[in-house]
C-alpha positions as CSV (number, residue, x, y, z in Angstrom):
1,M,-7.5,-49.9,4.2
2,F,-6.1,-48.2,7.3
3,R,-4.1,-45.8,5.1
4,I,-7.2,-45.1,3.0
5,L,-9.3,-44.3,6.0
6,A,-6.6,-42.2,7.5
7,S,-6.3,-40.2,4.2
8,L,-10.1,-39.8,4.1
9,A,-10.1,-38.6,7.7
10,S,-7.4,-36.1,7.0
11,A,-9.2,-34.8,4.0
12,M,-12.4,-34.4,6.0
13,F,-10.6,-32.6,8.7
14,A,-9.0,-30.2,6.2
15,A,-12.3,-29.5,4.6
16,A,-14.0,-28.9,8.0
17,A,-11.2,-26.5,9.0
18,L,-11.5,-24.7,5.7
19,G,-15.3,-24.4,6.2
20,Q,-14.7,-22.9,9.7
21,A,-12.3,-20.3,8.4
22,T,-13.2,-16.7,9.2
23,P,-13.9,-14.7,6.0
24,L,-12.1,-11.4,5.7
25,K,-12.0,-8.8,2.9
26,A,-8.9,-6.7,2.3
27,N,-9.1,-3.7,0.0
28,V,-6.0,-2.6,-1.7
29,F,-4.6,-0.5,-4.6
30,P,-3.4,-2.6,-7.5
31,G,0.4,-3.0,-7.5
32,A,3.4,-5.1,-6.6
33,Q,3.3,-4.0,-3.0
34,N,0.5,-6.5,-2.5
35,L,2.9,-9.5,-2.9
36,P,2.5,-10.5,0.8
37,L,-1.2,-10.8,0.3
38,F,-0.8,-12.9,-2.8
39,V,1.7,-15.1,-0.9
40,G,-0.6,-15.3,2.1
41,Q,-3.3,-16.8,-0.1
42,A,-1.2,-19.0,-2.3
43,Q,1.1,-20.4,0.4
44,G,-1.6,-21.0,2.9
45,F,-0.5,-18.5,5.6
46,F,-4.0,-17.1,6.0
47,Q,-5.6,-20.5,6.0
48,R,-3.2,-21.8,8.7
49,H,-4.4,-18.9,10.9
50,G,-8.0,-19.8,10.3
51,L,-8.8,-17.1,7.8
52,A,-10.2,-17.0,4.3
53,V,-9.0,-13.7,2.9
54,E,-10.4,-12.1,-0.3
55,V,-8.3,-9.3,-1.9
56,L,-10.3,-6.5,-3.5
57,F,-8.8,-3.8,-5.7
58,T,-9.9,-0.2,-5.4
59,R,-10.2,2.4,-8.1
60,G,-9.1,5.3,-5.8
61,S,-8.7,6.7,-2.3
62,Q,-12.1,8.1,-1.9
63,E,-13.8,4.8,-2.9
64,Q,-11.6,2.9,-0.5
65,R,-12.2,5.3,2.4
66,D,-15.9,5.3,1.8
67,G,-16.0,1.5,1.6
68,L,-14.0,1.0,4.9
69,A,-16.3,3.5,6.7
70,A,-19.4,1.7,5.4
71,G,-18.1,-1.8,6.4
72,A,-17.9,-3.1,2.8
73,F,-14.6,-4.7,3.9
74,E,-12.8,-5.1,7.2
75,I,-9.2,-4.1,6.3
76,A,-7.7,-1.6,3.9
77,H,-4.1,-1.5,2.9
78,S,-3.6,2.2,2.1
79,G,-1.4,5.1,2.4
80,A,-1.2,6.0,6.1
81,D,-2.3,9.5,5.3
82,N,-5.6,8.2,4.0
83,A,-6.4,7.0,7.5
84,V,-5.5,10.5,8.8
85,A,-7.8,12.0,6.3
86,M,-10.6,9.6,7.3
87,V,-10.2,10.7,10.9
88,E,-9.8,14.5,10.3
89,R,-11.9,15.0,7.2
90,G,-14.4,12.2,7.4
91,K,-14.7,12.0,11.2
92,H,-14.4,8.2,11.1
93,D,-12.8,6.3,14.0
94,V,-10.2,4.3,12.2
95,V,-6.7,3.2,13.3
96,L,-3.4,2.1,11.7
97,V,-2.3,-1.3,12.9
98,T,0.7,-2.3,10.7
99,G,3.3,-0.8,8.3
100,G,4.0,-2.0,4.8
101,D,6.3,0.1,2.8
102,S,7.6,3.7,2.2
103,S,5.5,4.1,-0.9
104,L,7.8,2.5,-3.5
105,N,7.0,5.7,-5.4
106,E,8.9,7.3,-8.3
107,F,8.0,10.7,-9.7
108,I,7.5,9.8,-13.3
109,A,7.2,12.5,-16.1
110,Q,6.7,12.7,-19.8
111,P,9.9,12.3,-21.9
112,D,10.1,16.0,-22.6
113,V,10.3,16.9,-18.9
114,R,13.9,16.9,-17.8
115,S,13.6,18.3,-14.3
116,V,11.0,19.2,-11.7
117,A,11.4,22.9,-12.8
118,D,10.1,21.9,-16.2
119,L,6.7,21.3,-14.6
120,K,6.0,25.0,-14.3
121,G,2.8,25.8,-16.2
122,R,2.0,22.0,-16.6
123,T,-0.6,19.7,-15.1
124,V,0.3,16.9,-12.7
125,I,-2.1,14.1,-11.9
126,V,-2.9,12.5,-8.6
127,D,-5.4,10.2,-6.9
128,A,-7.3,12.2,-4.4
129,P,-6.0,15.8,-4.3
130,N,-5.7,16.2,-0.5
131,T,-4.1,13.0,0.8
132,A,-1.1,10.7,0.7
133,F,0.8,10.7,-2.7
134,A,-0.8,14.0,-3.8
135,L,0.8,15.7,-0.9
136,Q,4.1,14.1,-1.8
137,V,3.8,15.6,-5.3
138,K,3.0,19.1,-3.9
139,K,5.9,18.9,-1.5
140,I,8.4,17.9,-4.2
141,L,7.2,20.8,-6.4
142,L,7.3,23.2,-3.4
143,L,10.9,22.2,-2.7
144,N,11.6,23.3,-6.3
145,G,9.9,26.7,-5.9
146,L,6.6,25.7,-7.6
147,K,3.3,26.5,-5.9
148,E,0.0,24.8,-6.6
149,G,-2.4,27.0,-8.6
150,S,0.0,29.7,-9.6
151,D,2.8,27.6,-11.0
152,Y,1.1,24.3,-11.9
153,T,-2.3,22.5,-11.9
154,V,-3.3,19.4,-9.9
155,K,-5.9,17.1,-11.5
156,P,-7.3,14.0,-9.6
157,V,-7.8,11.0,-11.8
158,G,-7.7,7.9,-9.6
159,A,-5.4,5.1,-8.5
160,T,-1.9,4.4,-9.9
161,V,-3.1,2.1,-12.7
162,V,-5.5,4.9,-13.9
163,R,-2.7,7.5,-13.6
164,Y,-0.3,5.4,-15.7
165,R,-3.0,5.0,-18.4
166,A,-3.7,8.7,-18.3
167,L,0.0,9.6,-18.7
168,R,0.2,7.3,-21.8
169,E,-2.9,8.7,-23.4
170,N,-2.6,12.4,-22.7
171,T,0.7,14.2,-23.0
172,D,-0.9,17.3,-21.3
173,Y,-0.6,15.3,-18.1
174,A,3.1,16.0,-17.4
175,A,3.9,13.9,-14.3
176,S,2.6,11.7,-11.5
177,T,3.9,9.4,-8.8
178,L,3.8,5.7,-9.8
179,T,4.5,2.5,-7.9
180,P,5.6,-0.9,-9.4
181,P,4.8,-2.4,-11.8
182,F,3.6,0.8,-13.4
183,S,6.8,2.8,-12.7
184,V,8.8,-0.1,-14.2
185,Q,6.5,-0.2,-17.3
186,A,6.7,3.6,-17.7
187,L,10.4,3.7,-17.7
188,A,10.6,0.9,-20.2
189,A,8.2,2.9,-22.4
190,G,10.4,6.0,-22.4
191,F,9.0,8.1,-19.6
192,R,11.5,9.9,-17.3
193,S,12.1,9.4,-13.6
194,L,12.6,12.6,-11.6
195,G,13.6,10.6,-8.6
196,R,12.4,8.2,-5.9
197,V,10.0,10.0,-3.6
198,I,11.7,9.0,-0.3
199,D,15.0,10.4,-1.8
200,L,13.3,13.7,-2.6
201,I,11.3,14.2,0.6
202,G,12.7,11.8,3.2
203,P,11.3,8.9,5.2
204,Y,7.6,8.2,4.6
205,Q,5.1,5.7,6.1
206,A,3.0,4.8,3.1
207,T,1.1,1.5,2.8
208,A,-0.3,0.4,6.1
209,A,-3.2,-1.7,7.3
210,V,-6.1,0.4,8.6
211,V,-9.3,-0.8,10.3
212,R,-12.3,0.6,12.0
213,R,-11.4,0.9,15.7
214,D,-14.7,-0.6,16.8
215,W,-14.2,-3.6,14.5
216,A,-10.7,-4.1,15.8
217,K,-11.8,-4.2,19.5
218,A,-14.6,-6.6,18.7
219,N,-12.4,-8.9,16.6
220,A,-9.0,-8.5,18.2
221,D,-8.0,-12.2,17.8
222,T,-9.0,-12.3,14.2
223,L,-7.1,-9.1,13.4
224,E,-4.0,-10.4,15.2
225,H,-4.1,-13.7,13.3
226,Y,-4.4,-11.7,10.1
227,I,-1.4,-9.6,10.9
228,A,0.6,-12.7,12.0
229,A,-0.2,-14.3,8.6
230,Y,0.7,-11.1,6.8
231,V,4.1,-10.9,8.6
232,E,4.9,-14.5,7.8
233,A,3.9,-13.9,4.1
234,T,6.1,-10.9,4.0
235,R,9.1,-12.9,5.2
236,W,8.4,-15.5,2.6
237,A,8.0,-13.0,-0.2
238,V,11.4,-11.4,0.3
239,A,13.4,-14.6,0.9
240,A,15.9,-15.1,-2.0
241,A,15.0,-18.8,-2.1
242,N,11.4,-17.9,-3.0
243,R,12.2,-15.4,-5.7
244,A,11.1,-17.5,-8.7
245,A,7.8,-18.4,-7.0
246,A,7.2,-14.8,-5.9
247,E,7.8,-13.5,-9.4
248,K,5.4,-16.1,-10.8
249,L,2.7,-14.9,-8.4
250,L,3.2,-11.3,-9.6
251,V,2.8,-12.4,-13.2
252,E,-0.3,-14.4,-12.4
253,R,-2.1,-11.9,-10.1
254,L,-1.1,-8.6,-11.9
255,K,-0.9,-9.9,-15.4
256,M,2.6,-8.5,-16.0
257,E,5.5,-9.7,-18.1
258,P,8.1,-11.9,-16.4
259,S,10.8,-9.3,-16.9
260,V,8.7,-6.7,-15.2
261,A,7.9,-9.0,-12.3
262,A,11.7,-9.7,-11.9
263,R,12.4,-5.9,-11.6
264,C,9.4,-5.5,-9.2
265,W,10.8,-8.2,-6.9
266,E,14.2,-6.5,-6.9
267,L,12.5,-3.2,-5.8
268,L,10.4,-4.9,-3.2
269,V,13.4,-6.4,-1.4
270,D,15.4,-3.2,-1.6
271,P,16.1,-2.5,2.2
272,K,15.5,1.3,1.9
273,F,12.9,1.4,-0.9
274,G,10.9,-1.8,-0.7
275,L,8.7,-3.8,1.7
276,A,9.3,-3.0,5.4
277,P,10.8,-6.0,7.3
278,D,8.0,-7.9,9.1
279,A,5.6,-5.1,7.9
280,R,6.9,-2.9,10.7
281,F,5.4,0.5,11.2
282,D,7.8,3.4,10.5
283,M,7.0,6.0,13.2
284,E,9.6,8.4,11.9
285,G,8.1,8.1,8.5
286,F,4.6,8.7,9.9
287,R,5.7,11.8,11.7
288,N,6.8,13.1,8.3
289,V,3.4,12.2,6.9
290,L,1.7,14.3,9.6
291,A,4.2,17.1,9.1
292,L,3.5,17.1,5.4
293,R,-0.2,17.3,5.9
294,A,0.2,20.2,8.4
295,E,2.5,22.1,6.0
296,I,0.7,21.5,2.7
297,E,-2.9,21.3,3.8
298,G,-2.7,23.5,6.9
299,D,-4.3,20.9,9.1
300,W,-4.1,21.4,12.9
301,G,-3.1,25.0,12.3
302,G,0.2,23.9,10.8
303,R,1.3,22.0,13.9
304,P,1.1,18.2,13.5
305,P,-0.4,16.2,16.4
306,A,1.2,13.2,18.2
307,P,1.3,10.2,15.9
308,E,-0.2,7.9,18.6
309,R,-3.6,9.5,18.0
310,Y,-3.9,7.4,14.8
311,V,-1.9,4.3,15.6
312,D,-2.4,1.2,17.8
313,L,0.4,-1.3,17.5
314,S,-0.8,-3.5,20.3
315,Y,-2.5,-5.8,17.7
316,Y,0.8,-6.0,15.8
317,E,2.8,-6.8,19.0
318,N,0.3,-9.5,20.0
319,A,0.3,-10.9,16.4
320,L,4.1,-11.5,16.6
321,R,3.5,-13.8,19.5
322,K,1.2,-15.9,17.4
323,I,3.9,-16.7,14.8
324,P,5.5,-20.1,15.2
325,R,9.2,-20.0,16.1
């Protein structure tokens, strides 16, 4: 009887704790880079930090930026350059609080495209035309002597999943950047890789957590617990002992084939190409993000500002202290 009562008390306590969990919505682009979020939910990292996190998929950068600005969700995991665009173009006071990855991007082209030079006179597709991965594309082509407008056309179509579908359905769309699993699926389908983006343009801070600055100040403890759980989940996701379970999560959450999930996990744990250890922010990569915007879009008169204007890592540093040793 004592054991039964103890079990009932434990169950009631767990239910009460769950009921008191702080709800949060995290908006992301569909893709394997979200493995830490899936792990955080499935392995209870968010719950242990008193959070109930809902993951929402976006259809594109503009939708995500508008949603964050309007308060439709509290946290966005997005290309760091999207946060810069929100500040500079949208005049929204947002701030980057973690890193995530260096974009995991490959420049994928139709089978008949054998080099970047072959894109002359062709159309390349992007998400939003003036941020993040679109600027990567423009820089890659510029390094190969091709200028937007005169040498090639840029067409915005949406998030990676939409771009992959567009490449398959319309051969007039010659190339785009793709992240896993879409890059993996594209190569298996006969598309050609023109190279990994970080190998073509250098270090790059891509996926990062961005929040409204006023929300962060008002909810600092909640944000720090979210980051702590995310860091713990990242560590779990890349541990070799957890590979099979991590791949299973990718299959379940992103509806991919097991062989694709296996390749995605290998890319995610690649020390140069994959998830940043402990979701650390890459300041050198972010300086390149700003330099790219200054060069390609002409922002700030071509002179990039100090990165600290857009970044506040105090929440991250405090979060690390909340992780059990």
